[in-house]
C-alpha positions, -999 to +999 in steps of 0.1 A: +197+109-077+167+092-062+142+069-078+110+087-088+090+056-099+058+044-082+041+011-081+004+000-076+000-026-049-032-046-043-039-054-007-064-080+004-084-080+036-079-118+039-045-121+056-039-154+038-037-136+004-004-119-002-004-083-016+003-081-053+022-056-074-002-047-102+019-021-120+054-006-116+075+021-131+047+047-130+051+084-124+034+099-093+006+113-116+000+080-132-002+062-099-026+088-085-047+087-117-050+049-114-066+052-079-094+074-094-106+045-116-137+026-105-120-009-105-093-001-079-112-015-050-137-041-039-150-029-005-143-054+022-122-076-001-093-056-016-080-022-025-052-007-046-027+017-033+005+033-046+039+035-030+073+048-042+096+022-055+126+020-033+155-003-029+148-029-003+185-033+004+188+003+016+170-003+048+176-029+076+139-034+084+104-030+070+098-003+096+126+018+083+114+014+047+078+025+058+092+054+077+114+066+049+087+061+022+058+076+041+075+099+066+058+081+095+062+051+117+046+019+105+011+011+120+013-009+152-015-033+139-002-035+104-029-036+077-057-039+102-050-002+110-051+007+073-085-011+070-099+008+101-088+041+086-107+032+055-139+027+075-142-011+077-159-025+107-137-040+134-153-075+133-146-077+096-109-072+100-101-092+132 
């Protein structure tokens, strides 16, 4: 039986600020509803995202966890690629 809980994580553009888990133990619907709220991002500063809560001990690397959780390989440039996909300018994320 798998874990069906999700968590909200706040990611910061400033690489010196660690991401923060804002909420955990949510259903998928609760996590998706959270992202529709107006206070879930500050453009160019931070944004909230959700991810399935999984056991960190089940995988031998971060790459394996990302691949299992999102069914894709991790971005080559880490969060910089995520910010680019969201439309932030290159010079702001270098």
